[in-house]
N, CA, C and O atoms as a printed pandas DataFrame, in Angstrom:
     atom_number atom_name residue_name chain_id  residue_number  x_coord  y_coord  z_coord
0              1         N          MET        A               1  104.250  -56.770    5.597
1              2        CA          MET        A               1  104.444  -55.510    4.914
2              3         C          MET        A               1  103.079  -54.881    4.632
3              4         O          MET        A               1  102.165  -55.551    4.152
4              5         N          ALA        A               2  102.953  -53.604    4.931
5              6        CA          ALA        A               2  101.673  -52.908    4.772
6              7         C          ALA        A               2  101.307  -52.733    3.300
7              8         O          ALA        A               2  102.165  -52.479    2.455
8              9         N          LYS        A               3  100.034  -52.873    3.021
9             10        CA          LYS        A               3   99.528  -52.627    1.680
10            11         C          LYS        A               3   99.478  -51.124    1.440
11            12         O          LYS        A               3   99.637  -50.334    2.370
12            13         N          GLY        A               4   99.259  -50.741    0.207
13            14        CA          GLY        A               4   99.092  -49.347   -0.156
14            15         C          GLY        A               4   97.722  -49.145   -0.776
15            16         O          GLY        A               4   97.154  -50.069   -1.359
16            17         N          TYR        A               5   97.199  -47.950   -0.653
17            18        CA          TYR        A               5   95.858  -47.649   -1.155
18            19         C          TYR        A               5   95.827  -46.311   -1.863
19            20         O          TYR        A               5   96.454  -45.346   -1.427
20            21         N          TRP        A               6   95.095  -46.264   -2.955
21            22        CA          TRP        A               6   94.720  -44.991   -3.549
22            23         C          TRP        A               6   93.302  -44.731   -3.077
23            24         O          TRP        A               6   92.433  -45.593   -3.203
24            25         N          VAL        A               7   93.070  -43.562   -2.540
25            26        CA          VAL        A               7   91.737  -43.147   -2.132
26            27         C          VAL        A               7   91.425  -41.883   -2.927
27            28         O          VAL        A               7   92.030  -40.834   -2.705
28            29         N          ALA        A               8   90.490  -41.990   -3.841
29            30        CA          ALA        A               8   90.185  -40.885   -4.745
30            31         C          ALA        A               8   88.746  -40.428   -4.586
31            32         O          ALA        A               8   87.836  -41.231   -4.378
32            33         N          SER        A               9   88.568  -39.143   -4.686
33            34        CA          SER        A               9   87.257  -38.508   -4.699
34            35         C          SER        A               9   87.161  -37.823   -6.060
35            36         O          SER        A               9   87.954  -36.933   -6.363
36            37         N          VAL        A              10   86.191  -38.235   -6.882
37            38        CA          VAL        A              10   86.180  -37.864   -8.295
38            39         C          VAL        A              10   84.823  -37.316   -8.729
39            40         O          VAL        A              10   83.775  -37.838   -8.348
40            41         N          ASP        A              11   84.864  -36.261   -9.527
41            42        CA          ASP        A              11   83.699  -35.803  -10.288
42            43         C          ASP        A              11   84.028  -36.028  -11.755
43            44         O          ASP        A              11   84.990  -35.458  -12.270
44            45         N          VAL        A              12   83.248  -36.846  -12.424
45            46        CA          VAL        A              12   83.436  -37.082  -13.855
46            47         C          VAL        A              12   82.605  -36.036  -14.590
47            48         O          VAL        A              12   81.386  -35.970  -14.432
48            49         N          THR        A              13   83.279  -35.225  -15.391
49            50        CA          THR        A              13   82.599  -34.150  -16.116
50            51         C          THR        A              13   82.271  -34.530  -17.557
51            52         O          THR        A              13   81.429  -33.894  -18.191
52            53         N          ASP        A              14   82.929  -35.563  -18.073
53            54        CA          ASP        A              14   82.700  -36.047  -19.437
54            55         C          ASP        A              14   82.700  -37.577  -19.390
55            56         O          ASP        A              14   83.727  -38.205  -19.649
56            57         N          PRO        A              15   81.545  -38.180  -19.056
57            58        CA          PRO        A              15   81.496  -39.644  -18.894
58            59         C          PRO        A              15   81.952  -40.418  -20.134
59            60         O          PRO        A              15   82.620  -41.445  -20.007
60            61         N          GLU        A              16   81.603  -39.946  -21.306
61            62        CA          GLU        A              16   82.001  -40.660  -22.524
62            63         C          GLU        A              16   83.522  -40.590  -22.711
63            64         O          GLU        A              16   84.147  -41.600  -23.033
64            65         N          GLY        A              17   84.111  -39.433  -22.517
65            66        CA          GLY        A              17   85.551  -39.271  -22.641
66            67         C          GLY        A              17   86.325  -39.986  -21.554
67            68         O          GLY        A              17   87.456  -40.417  -21.778
68            69         N          TYR        A              18   85.724  -40.120  -20.367
69            70        CA          TYR        A              18   86.368  -40.776  -19.227
70            71         C          TYR        A              18   86.583  -42.268  -19.481
71            72         O          TYR        A              18   87.461  -42.884  -18.875
72            73         N          LYS        A              19   85.792  -42.840  -20.366
73            74        CA          LYS        A              19   85.915  -44.265  -20.677
74            75         C          LYS        A              19   87.307  -44.615  -21.207
75            76         O          LYS        A              19   87.807  -45.708  -20.942
76            77         N          ALA        A              20   87.934  -43.709  -21.947
77            78        CA          ALA        A              20   89.281  -43.968  -22.479
78            79         C          ALA        A              20   90.285  -44.083  -21.337
79            80         O          ALA        A              20   91.190  -44.915  -21.390
80            81         N          TYR        A              21   90.134  -43.253  -20.305
81            82        CA          TYR        A              21   91.012  -43.332  -19.133
82            83         C          TYR        A              21   90.829  -44.670  -18.427
83            84         O          TYR        A              21   91.809  -45.325  -18.072
84            85         N          LYS        A              22   89.583  -45.076  -18.223
85            86        CA          LYS        A              22   89.326  -46.356  -17.547
86            87         C          LYS        A              22   89.932  -47.522  -18.324
87            88         O          LYS        A              22   90.489  -48.443  -17.728
88            89         N          ALA        A              23   89.826  -47.484  -19.636
89            90        CA          ALA        A              23   90.395  -48.561  -20.457
90            91         C          ALA        A              23   91.922  -48.548  -20.381
91            92         O          ALA        A              23   92.549  -49.605  -20.314
92            93         N          ALA        A              24   92.517  -47.364  -20.392
93            94        CA          ALA        A              24   93.979  -47.253  -20.386
94            95         C          ALA        A              24   94.588  -47.631  -19.044
95            96         O          ALA        A              24   95.706  -48.144  -18.999
96            97         N          ASN        A              25   93.874  -47.389  -17.955
97            98        CA          ASN        A              25   94.485  -47.682  -16.657
98            99         C          ASN        A              25   94.420  -49.164  -16.291
99           100         O          ASN        A              25   95.114  -49.592  -15.369
100          101         N          ALA        A              26   93.620  -49.941  -16.975
101          102        CA          ALA        A              26   93.451  -51.359  -16.632
102          103         C          ALA        A              26   94.785  -52.120  -16.680
103          104         O          ALA        A              26   95.113  -52.841  -15.738
104          105         N          ASP        A              27   95.547  -51.970  -17.754
105          106        CA          ASP        A              27   96.825  -52.677  -17.875
106          107         C          ASP        A              27   97.831  -52.195  -16.841
107          108         O          ASP        A              27   98.597  -52.991  -16.298
108          109         N          VAL        A              28   97.832  -50.891  -16.564
109          110        CA          VAL        A              28   98.761  -50.330  -15.580
110          111         C          VAL        A              28   98.438  -50.889  -14.197
111          112         O          VAL        A              28   99.333  -51.334  -13.478
112          113         N          PHE        A              29   97.168  -50.866  -13.831
113          114        CA          PHE        A              29   96.781  -51.384  -12.517
114          115         C          PHE        A              29   97.110  -52.871  -12.390
115          116         O          PHE        A              29   97.563  -53.318  -11.337
116          117         N          ARG        A              30   96.887  -53.626  -13.442
117          118        CA          ARG        A              30   97.214  -55.057  -13.424
118          119         C          ARG        A              30   98.717  -55.249  -13.198
119          120         O          ARG        A              30   99.124  -56.113  -12.422
120          121         N          LYS        A              31   99.534  -54.447  -13.873
121          122        CA          LYS        A              31  100.995  -54.549  -13.749
122          123         C          LYS        A              31  101.455  -54.335  -12.311
123          124         O          LYS        A              31  102.402  -54.985  -11.867
124          125         N          TYR        A              32  100.806  -53.438  -11.578
125          126        CA          TYR        A              32  101.218  -53.113  -10.211
126          127         C          TYR        A              32  100.408  -53.853   -9.146
127          128         O          TYR        A              32  100.504  -53.539   -7.960
128          129         N          GLY        A              33   99.613  -54.835   -9.571
129          130        CA          GLY        A              33   98.881  -55.676   -8.622
130          131         C          GLY        A              33   97.709  -54.990   -7.946
131          132         O          GLY        A              33   97.327  -55.362   -6.837
132          133         N          ALA        A              34   97.136  -53.994   -8.602
133          134        CA          ALA        A              34   96.029  -53.228   -8.015
134          135         C          ALA        A              34   94.724  -54.010   -8.033
135          136         O          ALA        A              34   94.486  -54.851   -8.901
136          137         N          ARG        A              35   93.888  -53.706   -7.045
137          138        CA          ARG        A              35   92.576  -54.349   -6.931
138          139         C          ARG        A              35   91.588  -53.299   -6.435
139          140         O          ARG        A              35   91.814  -52.664   -5.405
140          141         N          PHE        A              36   90.493  -53.120   -7.171
141          142        CA          PHE        A              36   89.476  -52.155   -6.765
142          143         C          PHE        A              36   88.710  -52.682   -5.557
143          144         O          PHE        A              36   88.222  -53.812   -5.566
144          145         N          LEU        A              37   88.609  -51.862   -4.525
145          146        CA          LEU        A              37   87.783  -52.178   -3.360
146          147         C          LEU        A              37   86.473  -51.410   -3.420
147          148         O          LEU        A              37   85.443  -51.902   -2.960
148          149         N          ALA        A              38   86.504  -50.224   -3.974
149          150        CA          ALA        A              38   85.308  -49.415   -4.223
150          151         C          ALA        A              38   85.548  -48.667   -5.523
151          152         O          ALA        A              38   86.648  -48.180   -5.782
152          153         N          ARG        A              39   84.498  -48.585   -6.340
153          154        CA          ARG        A              39   84.664  -47.941   -7.644
154          155         C          ARG        A              39   83.414  -47.159   -8.011
155          156         O          ARG        A              39   82.721  -47.475   -8.978
156          157         N          GLY        A              40   83.144  -46.130   -7.215
157          158        CA          GLY        A              40   82.040  -45.231   -7.538
158          159         C          GLY        A              40   80.660  -45.773   -7.238
159          160         O          GLY        A              40   79.682  -45.306   -7.821
160          161         N          GLY        A              41   80.550  -46.740   -6.350
161          162        CA          GLY        A              41   79.250  -47.291   -6.001
162          163         C          GLY        A              41   78.474  -46.385   -5.058
163          164         O          GLY        A              41   78.836  -45.228   -4.847
164          165         N          GLN        A              42   77.422  -46.919   -4.506
165          166        CA          GLN        A              42   76.576  -46.163   -3.587
166          167         C          GLN        A              42   77.407  -45.637   -2.424
167          168         O          GLN        A              42   78.267  -46.339   -1.893
168          169         N          CYS        A              43   77.142  -44.405   -2.040
169          170        CA          CYS        A              43   77.955  -43.757   -1.018
170          171         C          CYS        A              43   77.106  -42.773   -0.226
171          172         O          CYS        A              43   76.276  -42.061   -0.793
172          173         N          GLU        A              44   77.311  -42.736    1.052
173          174        CA          GLU        A              44   76.688  -41.739    1.919
174          175         C          GLU        A              44   77.823  -40.968    2.588
175          176         O          GLU        A              44   78.795  -41.567    3.047
176          177         N          VAL        A              45   77.704  -39.661    2.643
177          178        CA          VAL        A              45   78.731  -38.810    3.243
178          179         C          VAL        A              45   78.122  -38.146    4.481
179          180         O          VAL        A              45   77.512  -37.082    4.373
180          181         N          PRO        A              46   78.286  -38.771    5.666
181          182        CA          PRO        A              46   77.675  -38.216    6.867
182          183         C          PRO        A              46   78.387  -36.980    7.407
183          184         O          PRO        A              46   77.812  -36.226    8.192
184          185         N          GLU        A              47   79.634  -36.770    6.991
185          186        CA          GLU        A              47   80.388  -35.588    7.427
186          187         C          GLU        A              47   81.246  -35.086    6.282
187          188         O          GLU        A              47   81.745  -35.875    5.479
188          189         N          GLY        A              48   81.417  -33.783    6.206
189          190        CA          GLY        A              48   82.295  -33.193    5.202
190          191         C          GLY        A              48   81.675  -33.167    3.829
191          192         O          GLY        A              48   80.473  -33.374    3.661
192          193         N          LYS        A              49   82.523  -32.907    2.844
193          194        CA          LYS        A              49   82.078  -32.800    1.457
194          195         C          LYS        A              49   83.057  -33.563    0.575
195          196         O          LYS        A              49   84.263  -33.319    0.620
196          197         N          LEU        A              50   82.550  -34.463   -0.207
197          198        CA          LEU        A              50   83.362  -35.229   -1.146
198          199         C          LEU        A              50   82.787  -35.069   -2.546
199          200         O          LEU        A              50   81.692  -34.533   -2.718
200          201         N          ARG        A              51   83.509  -35.524   -3.516
201          202        CA          ARG        A              51   83.022  -35.510   -4.890
202          203         C          ARG        A              51   82.025  -36.661   -5.093
203          204         O          ARG        A              51   81.776  -37.440   -4.173
204          205         N          SER        A              52   81.467  -36.761   -6.281
205          206        CA          SER        A              52   80.363  -37.692   -6.524
206          207         C          SER        A              52   80.768  -39.166   -6.560
207          208         O          SER        A              52   79.924  -40.032   -6.330
208          209         N          ARG        A              53   82.029  -39.471   -6.841
209          210        CA          ARG        A              53   82.497  -40.870   -6.903
210          211         C          ARG        A              53   83.646  -41.051   -5.936
211          212         O          ARG        A              53   84.549  -40.216   -5.875
212          213         N          ILE        A              54   83.620  -42.137   -5.179
213          214        CA          ILE        A              54   84.729  -42.501   -4.308
214          215         C          ILE        A              54   85.317  -43.791   -4.870
215          216         O          ILE        A              54   84.597  -44.752   -5.142
216          217         N          VAL        A              55   86.633  -43.792   -5.037
217          218        CA          VAL        A              55   87.328  -44.964   -5.570
218          219         C          VAL        A              55   88.434  -45.336   -4.586
219          220         O          VAL        A              55   89.224  -44.484   -4.179
220          221         N          VAL        A              56   88.484  -46.613   -4.208
221          222        CA          VAL        A              56   89.539  -47.117   -3.337
222          223         C          VAL        A              56   90.200  -48.289   -4.063
223          224         O          VAL        A              56   89.544  -49.265   -4.429
224          225         N          ILE        A              57   91.515  -48.167   -4.262
225          226        CA          ILE        A              57   92.272  -49.199   -4.963
226          227         C          ILE        A              57   93.358  -49.703   -4.031
227          228         O          ILE        A              57   94.131  -48.921   -3.477
228          229         N          GLU        A              58   93.410  -51.015   -3.864
229          230        CA          GLU        A              58   94.412  -51.648   -3.000
230          231         C          GLU        A              58   95.584  -52.139   -3.841
231          232         O          GLU        A              58   95.396  -52.719   -4.911
232          233         N          PHE        A              59   96.800  -51.898   -3.340
233          234        CA          PHE        A              59   98.026  -52.388   -3.964
234          235         C          PHE        A              59   98.718  -53.328   -2.978
235          236         O          PHE        A              59   98.507  -53.207   -1.772
236          237         N          PRO        A              60   99.531  -54.251   -3.459
237          238        CA          PRO        A              60  100.172  -55.204   -2.545
238          239         C          PRO        A              60  101.095  -54.538   -1.526
239          240         O          PRO        A              60  101.292  -55.063   -0.430
240          241         N          THR        A              61  101.662  -53.381   -1.883
241          242        CA          THR        A              61  102.540  -52.639   -0.977
242          243         C          THR        A              61  102.342  -51.145   -1.208
243          244         O          THR        A              61  101.830  -50.720   -2.243
244          245         N          TYR        A              62  102.757  -50.364   -0.223
245          246        CA          TYR        A              62  102.728  -48.910   -0.356
246          247         C          TYR        A              62  103.648  -48.476   -1.495
247          248         O          TYR        A              62  103.315  -47.571   -2.261
248          249         N          SER        A              63  104.802  -49.127   -1.602
249          250        CA          SER        A              63  105.743  -48.809   -2.686
250          251         C          SER        A              63  105.112  -49.037   -4.054
251          252         O          SER        A              63  105.300  -48.229   -4.963
252          253         N          ALA        A              64  104.367  -50.124   -4.210
253          254        CA          ALA        A              64  103.715  -50.409   -5.489
254          255         C          ALA        A              64  102.684  -49.323   -5.818
255          256         O          ALA        A              64  102.537  -48.934   -6.977
256          257         N          ALA        A              65  101.974  -48.836   -4.796
257          258        CA          ALA        A              65  100.989  -47.774   -5.018
258          259         C          ALA        A              65  101.667  -46.505   -5.520
259          260         O          ALA        A              65  101.174  -45.854   -6.441
260          261         N          LEU        A              66  102.800  -46.157   -4.913
261          262        CA          LEU        A              66  103.552  -44.974   -5.342
262          263         C          LEU        A              66  104.156  -45.174   -6.730
263          264         O          LEU        A              66  104.090  -44.281   -7.575
264          265         N          GLU        A              67  104.742  -46.343   -6.961
265          266        CA          GLU        A              67  105.373  -46.631   -8.252
266          267         C          GLU        A              67  104.354  -46.575   -9.385
267          268         O          GLU        A              67  104.649  -46.060  -10.464
268          269         N          CYS        A              68  103.176  -47.097   -9.147
269          270        CA          CYS        A              68  102.127  -47.073  -10.168
270          271         C          CYS        A              68  101.798  -45.630  -10.542
271          272         O          CYS        A              68  101.754  -45.284  -11.723
272          273         N          TYR        A              69  101.569  -44.792   -9.534
273          274        CA          TYR        A              69  101.204  -43.402   -9.807
274          275         C          TYR        A              69  102.318  -42.673  -10.564
275          276         O          TYR        A              69  102.042  -41.847  -11.434
276          277         N          ARG        A              70  103.554  -42.976  -10.235
277          278        CA          ARG        A              70  104.704  -42.275  -10.827
278          279         C          ARG        A              70  105.182  -42.903  -12.143
279          280         O          ARG        A              70  106.128  -42.410  -12.758
280          281         N          SER        A              71  104.537  -43.975  -12.567
281          282        CA          SER        A              71  104.996  -44.693  -13.759
282          283         C          SER        A              71  104.655  -43.936  -15.045
283          284         O          SER        A              71  103.668  -43.203  -15.104
284          285         N          PRO        A              72  105.487  -44.127  -16.069
285          286        CA          PRO        A              72  105.177  -43.513  -17.365
286          287         C          PRO        A              72  103.873  -44.051  -17.959
287          288         O          PRO        A              72  103.163  -43.336  -18.665
288          289         N          GLU        A              73  103.567  -45.306  -17.668
289          290        CA          GLU        A              73  102.328  -45.899  -18.186
290          291         C          GLU        A              73  101.104  -45.189  -17.600
291          292         O          GLU        A              73  100.147  -44.889  -18.315
292          293         N          TYR        A              74  101.149  -44.923  -16.280
293          294        CA          TYR        A              74  100.006  -44.243  -15.680
294          295         C          TYR        A              74   99.941  -42.786  -16.128
295          296         O          TYR        A              74   98.850  -42.228  -16.248
296          297         N          ALA        A              75  101.090  -42.164  -16.376
297          298        CA          ALA        A              75  101.091  -40.783  -16.875
298          299         C          ALA        A              75  100.317  -40.696  -18.188
299          300         O          ALA        A              75   99.593  -39.729  -18.421
300          301         N          LYS        A              76  100.469  -41.702  -19.043
301          302        CA          LYS        A              76   99.725  -41.728  -20.312
302          303         C          LYS        A              76   98.222  -41.858  -20.053
303          304         O          LYS        A              76   97.418  -41.175  -20.687
304          305         N          ALA        A              77   97.848  -42.736  -19.119
305          306        CA          ALA        A              77   96.432  -42.892  -18.789
306          307         C          ALA        A              77   95.889  -41.602  -18.176
307          308         O          ALA        A              77   94.790  -41.162  -18.516
308          309         N          MET        A              78   96.663  -40.999  -17.272
309          310        CA          MET        A              78   96.232  -39.782  -16.598
310          311         C          MET        A              78   95.975  -38.658  -17.608
311          312         O          MET        A              78   95.050  -37.865  -17.429
312          313         N          ALA        A              79   96.776  -38.589  -18.648
313          314        CA          ALA        A              79   96.579  -37.563  -19.671
314          315         C          ALA        A              79   95.206  -37.696  -20.326
315          316         O          ALA        A              79   94.608  -36.697  -20.727
316          317         N          LEU        A              80   94.711  -38.921  -20.434
317          318        CA          LEU        A              80   93.382  -39.149  -21.010
318          319         C          LEU        A              80   92.265  -38.673  -20.084
319          320         O          LEU        A              80   91.150  -38.405  -20.534
320          321         N          ARG        A              81   92.563  -38.569  -18.803
321          322        CA          ARG        A              81   91.583  -38.133  -17.804
322          323         C          ARG        A              81   91.461  -36.610  -17.763
323          324         O          ARG        A              81   90.431  -36.086  -17.340
324          325         N          GLN        A              82   92.500  -35.895  -18.197
325          326        CA          GLN        A              82   92.506  -34.440  -18.126
326          327         C          GLN        A              82   91.335  -33.851  -18.912
327          328         O          GLN        A              82   91.080  -34.224  -20.057
328          329         N          GLY        A              83   90.630  -32.917  -18.263
329          330        CA          GLY        A              83   89.484  -32.282  -18.895
330          331         C          GLY        A              83   88.220  -33.122  -18.880
331          332         O          GLY        A              83   87.168  -32.682  -19.345
332          333         N          LYS        A              84   88.322  -34.341  -18.342
333          334        CA          LYS        A              84   87.162  -35.239  -18.302
334          335         C          LYS        A              84   86.678  -35.484  -16.879
335          336         O          LYS        A              84   85.592  -36.019  -16.657
336          337         N          SER        A              85   87.524  -35.072  -15.903
337          338        CA          SER        A              85   87.178  -35.285  -14.503
338          339         C          SER        A              85   88.014  -34.355  -13.626
339          340         O          SER        A              85   89.012  -33.777  -14.058
340          341         N          VAL        A              86   87.569  -34.239  -12.392
341          342        CA          VAL        A              86   88.322  -33.533  -11.367
342          343         C          VAL        A              86   88.522  -34.538  -10.242
343          344         O          VAL        A              86   87.563  -35.166   -9.795
344          345         N          MET        A              87   89.772  -34.698   -9.776
345          346        CA          MET        A              87   90.060  -35.743   -8.804
346          347         C          MET        A              87   90.920  -35.208   -7.660
347          348         O          MET        A              87   91.861  -34.443   -7.870
348          349         N          ASP        A              88   90.575  -35.628   -6.461
349          350        CA          ASP        A              88   91.434  -35.479   -5.296
350          351         C          ASP        A              88   91.913  -36.885   -4.971
351          352         O          ASP        A              88   91.101  -37.805   -4.868
352          353         N          LEU        A              89   93.218  -37.067   -4.809
353          354        CA          LEU        A              89   93.774  -38.401   -4.608
354          355         C          LEU        A              89   94.755  -38.395   -3.447
355          356         O          LEU        A              89   95.609  -37.515   -3.341
356          357         N          ALA        A              90   94.621  -39.380   -2.588
357          358        CA          ALA        A              90   95.610  -39.623   -1.530
358          359         C          ALA        A              90   96.148  -41.034   -1.735
359          360         O          ALA        A              90   95.395  -41.956   -2.045
360          361         N          ILE        A              91   97.461  -41.195   -1.559
361          362        CA          ILE        A              91   98.081  -42.515   -1.590
362          363         C          ILE        A              91   98.482  -42.800   -0.152
363          364         O          ILE        A              91   99.291  -42.084    0.438
364          365         N          VAL        A              92   97.902  -43.857    0.401
365          366        CA          VAL        A              92   97.968  -44.115    1.830
366          367         C          VAL        A              92   98.633  -45.456    2.112
367          368         O          VAL        A              92   98.346  -46.455    1.452
368          369         N          LYS        A              93   99.523  -45.465    3.097
369          370        CA          LYS        A              93  100.114  -46.720    3.561
370          371         C          LYS        A              93   99.125  -47.383    4.508
371          372         O          LYS        A              93   98.600  -46.742    5.419
372          373         N          GLY        A              94   98.874  -48.674    4.289
373          374        CA          GLY        A              94   97.953  -49.421    5.142
374          375         C          GLY        A              94   98.476  -49.556    6.563
375          376         O          GLY        A              94   99.675  -49.444    6.816
376          377         N          TYR        A              95   97.576  -49.793    7.461
377          378        CA          TYR        A              95   97.891  -49.951    8.878
378          379         C          TYR        A              95   98.101  -51.423    9.167
379          380         O          TYR        A              95   97.212  -52.238    8.919
380          381         N          ASP        A              96   99.271  -51.775    9.690
381          382        CA          ASP        A              96   99.533  -53.193    9.990
382          383         C          ASP        A              96  100.045  -53.388   11.412
383          384         O          ASP        A              96  100.796  -54.326   11.681
384          385         N          SER        A              97   99.645  -52.514   12.312
385          386        CA          SER        A              97  100.008  -52.626   13.733
386          387         C          SER        A              97   98.812  -53.171   14.510
387          388         O          SER        A              97   97.732  -53.341   13.943
388          389         N          PRO        A              98   98.993  -53.444   15.793
389          390        CA          PRO        A              98   97.887  -54.002   16.576
390          391         C          PRO        A              98   96.650  -53.095   16.558
391          392         O          PRO        A              98   96.740  -51.867   16.531
392          393         N          GLN        A              99   95.520  -53.747   16.573
393          394        CA          GLN        A              99   94.235  -53.036   16.618
394          395         C          GLN        A              99   93.888  -52.749   18.083
395          396         O          GLN        A              99   94.377  -53.420   18.992
396          397         N          PRO        A             100   93.026  -51.728   18.297
397          398        CA          PRO        A             100   92.600  -51.470   19.683
398          399         C          PRO        A             100   91.897  -52.700   20.268
399          400         O          PRO        A             100   91.230  -53.447   19.552
400          401         N          SER        A             101   92.052  -52.889   21.536
401          402        CA          SER        A             101   91.407  -54.048   22.176
402          403         C          SER        A             101   89.901  -53.809   22.273
403          404         O          SER        A             101   89.429  -52.673   22.254
404          405         N          ALA        A             102   89.177  -54.893   22.374
405          406        CA          ALA        A             102   87.714  -54.821   22.415
406          407         C          ALA        A             102   87.196  -54.543   23.813
407          408         O          ALA        A             102   85.985  -54.398   23.980
408          409         N          SER        A             103   88.041  -54.460   24.818
409          410        CA          SER        A             103   87.554  -54.277   26.185
410          411         C          SER        A             103   87.142  -52.877   26.503
411          412         O          SER        A             103   86.714  -52.598   27.623
């Protein structure tokens, strides 16, 4: 079964206020089996334009990724983020089909 991913491009406009969102989302992410793969670390953008932070969160399934976003618990955390950041978010189903051959 394919994993699910949140891929977010974020500008934090109020770093101190954003801390409440980060604290609130921890329990929600734990409940849905989320795991951070990237969380605003060093980034180079060779093409296009992205926001200042890139966040990639892995979920055990695509359904879990969707359920987490749509949950009442995450809605409460998301409310804490309002006015503190601007985010573009995609929820993506992982690829679990054959990879291209190396030949």
